[in-house]
N, C-alpha and C positions, 0 to 999 in steps of 0.2 A: 210400556216400553221404558227401559231405563234411560236416564239422562246421560249423554256422553260426557266423559271427563273434560274434554275441551270446552264444552258449553259451561260447565261449572267453573272452569278457569276464567271464562269471560266475566262471570258474575263477581269474581274477586278483584277485577281490575278497577271497578268504580261502584260506589254506592248508588249512583244514578242508574246503572244497569241492573244492579241487584234489586233496587226498589221497583223498577219497571217490571222485572220478572215476578216479584212477589205480587204486584197488583194484577198481573196477567193470570197468575195462578188463582188468586182470589176471585177474579171475574169469571174464570172458567168453572170454578166450583159453584158459583151462584150465591145470591144474597142470603140464602137460608142455610148454607153449609157452615161447618165449623172451620173457622179461619185461624185457630190457635196454632196450627202446625202447617206453615206454608213452606214445607221442605222442597227446595228446587230439585232434589234428587229423588223425590218420592214418586209413587206410581200414579197419584191423582193429579197429574199436570197436563196442560195442553200439549198437543203434538208439537214436535220440534220446529216445524216450519212456522207455526203460529207464534211460538215464543220468539223465534228469530225475527219475525216481522215486527213484533212489538219492540224488540231491541233496536232494529233498524230505524224505526220511526223515532224512538227516543234518542238514538245516536245522532240522527240528522237534526232534530229539534234542539237538543241540549248539548251538542258537541263542545260548545264554548265552556261548559262547566267541567269538562274533562281536560286534564293537562295534555300537552302534546305527546308525552310519553304514554299516557293512558290510551289516547286515540290510536297511536301507533301499535300498541300492544293488542288492542282489540282487532285491528286490521291485520296484524301479523298472524294471530291465531286463526282468523277466518281464511286467510290466504293459505295457511298450512292445511286446513281442512279441504279447501278447493283443490290443492295440489295432490295431497296424499290421503285424504279421508275416504271413507266408504262412499259408494255412489249415493246412498240414502242421505248421508251427512252433507256431502258437497251439494246435492240438489237442494236440501233444506236451506243451506247457507245462501245459495244463489237465489232461489225463489222466495225465501223468507226475508233475509237481511238485505241483500243488495237490491231486490226489486222494491222493497219498502224505502230504501235509501233513495233510489231513483225517483220514486213517486213523490217523495218529499222535495226533491230538487224541482220536479215539474210544478210543485205547489209553492215554490218560492224560496225554499231553503238553499243557501249558498254552500255548495259542497266543494267549491274551488280550493279551500284551504286544506281539505283532507285528501283530495285526489292524488297528490304526489305520494301519499302514504299507502294508497291502495296497491296491492301487489298485482303483477302482470296477469295472472290467471283471472283474478277478480275484475280487473279493468276490462279484460277481454270479454268477460261475460256481460258487464255493464254496457259496453259498446254494442255488442251483438243484440242485447235486449232492446236497446234504443232503436237499432235498425229494424228489428223484428216488429216493434210496435209503431214504427213510423215517426219516432221522435228524433228530431235532429239533435245530435250531440253537440254541445257547445264547443267552440274552438279549443278551450282550455282542457278538454278531455282528450285531445289528440296526443 
């Protein structure tokens, strides 16, 4: 499956995200594979949801390394996909990126600083996911 343009756009926002994606592709290919061409738009890449999960974990863990503008741009692109992307893409964003982000929050990452930048559709998904999984959303998520 080809990599969507919006995903490639995410990788241009920050070297942290681009490096995370390259590492995910290398891991997907395995230790014996040729890693000289880790083309994020190539055919030999992990499924979109898996790649977004890796980005979500990195975003949660390393968001302080991104400028406020970079964080907002990542979240803006993802919100746009949530609102107007294909069902496949929006599902991958929700179950890949945002579920990984929430799992990081459950494991101690403080997402309070980025919450205001998360768009309404994405926030709605996060709150619904917390409710579905029985996790009490913190007051700051209201």
